[in-house]
Structure formats: C-alpha cells, structure tokens
C-alpha positions, 0 to 999 in steps of 0.5 A: 123302542128304536125311534130312529129306526121308526122315523126311518121307516115312515119317511117318504120314499122321495125325501131329499130327491128331486122328483120332476113332472112325469112325461105322458106318452105320445100317442105312437108309443101308446099304440106300439105298446098296446100292439105288442101286448096284444101280439104277446097275449099279455091280457092282464097288462093290456087291461091295466095299461088301457084302463090306466089311460082311460081312467086317469086314476092314481095308481092307488085307486086303479089297482084297487078297482073290482070287476063291478066297478067297470061293469053292469052285470055281464056287460062292460060299462062305457062309463064309470064313477069312482070315489078317489082315496086321496080326495074323497071326491067322486071322478068319472071316466069313459071306458072306450071300446078298445079298453072294454075289449081288453077287460072282457078278454082279461076277466074271462081269462082269469074267471073273475067274478063281480065282487073280485079285484080286477087285477088280483096280486100274484103275491101271497097275502095281498088281495090285489096288485100293489102300487109297488107291483104296478110301478114295476110293470110300468118300468118294464113298459118303459124299457120296452119302448125304449124310453128314459125311465127318469122321465116316466112314472105311473103318473104319466098314465094319468097325464096321457088323456088329460094332456091330449083332451087339453091340447085339442080343446083348451078346455081346463074346466073339463080337464079339471073335472076329468081329473077330479081336482078341487082347484083349477090351479092344481089342474094348471100345475098338473098339466104344466101348461104355462110354458106350452101356452106361451110358446103356442102364443109366441109362435102365432104371433111370429106371423103377426105383421106388428110383432117384432 
C-alpha cells in the first residue's frame, strides 16, 4: 500500500494555506442577490441563499436538511431546531417570511416530499447537495456581486445574521446561542469583535472633553 498517497489523500484542503476570517455580506448585497435570483427564477438558489442566512448553519448541516426539518406537514415553520453534526449540540433558528416564501416555491417546483432532502444533488450517487457543490454555487454568487472571492466563503453566510444581531444588540450571549457555540470565547473570536469594539469606543471618546 502506498502510504504517501494515503497520507496526501487525508490532508486537509487548507494545510499550508493562510485562511482568514470570511467577511459577511452587506445588507445591500444580500438584497441585490435576492432580487437577481428572484428575477431569474433560480428558486433552488434563492431558497438555499435565504435559508443559509436565516439558519446560520455550517455548510455541512445546511445541505443535509430535509423538508420535514423546516415544515409541519404542508406548512413551513417559523422556527426550526437542528442537531449540529460537528458539535452534536441543538441549535434553533428563525425562518423568516421571505425565506418561507422561497422554500415554498422551491419545494413546489421540485415536488419534494416531507422525507426528501431540501436540496437534492444533481450528481449521480449523491443524495443531497454536497459541500463542494455548495461552495461552487457560493463562489458564483460572489462573482455576480462583483466581490473578491478571497474575502468570502460559505462561512460568510453563517456570519451574516450573527454579525448584524451583535451590532444591533451587543448581546454576545444571544449570538452564542444562535450559533450553537459551547464557549463564549468562540463567539468573540468568530465575530472578530475586539477590534470593532475598540474602534467604536475610540470614536465615542473623541467627543469626550477629557479625552486627549
């Protein structure tokens, strides 16, 4: 057996590479892409995009969702709870009206049943969309928005709503629960908020008469 070939096969894809924190989309970019997907009737992509933002799930969990995970019978749910494959911890998320509409249209077009995967694979032998396929679709979205691929990844989807909620509420504990992190320190690092907060404090103190 060729052990060198075996070891090469099991090496992580990012070994030896510098992989930075992926940026979240801006609100105007989210809506620009939503409108484009709607106009072009790309229902699967619209459902995938909207649910990715709402759920804040890792790509491996997002692509493995079934219809029953987001619905009660024929009705789309306003909330869902998923057991994360990486941490084995449950995480709950809201399914907004715009996402429910997108999911409903996609489920109807694809004639999906309760036990079907939400995003079936178009590749033979794969039951649902794979993480590599998802990443390929995501890169196409980044290109359509005219953004730099090196600054965005599928984790950008996970960070979008989490970052927005934190900026609006400054409630780290809430964001920790929404992301399903076991440690608050993980949420702090994930959001990269130390620098943001320092700049915000600095900007506020500039107007303090006692600040030099």
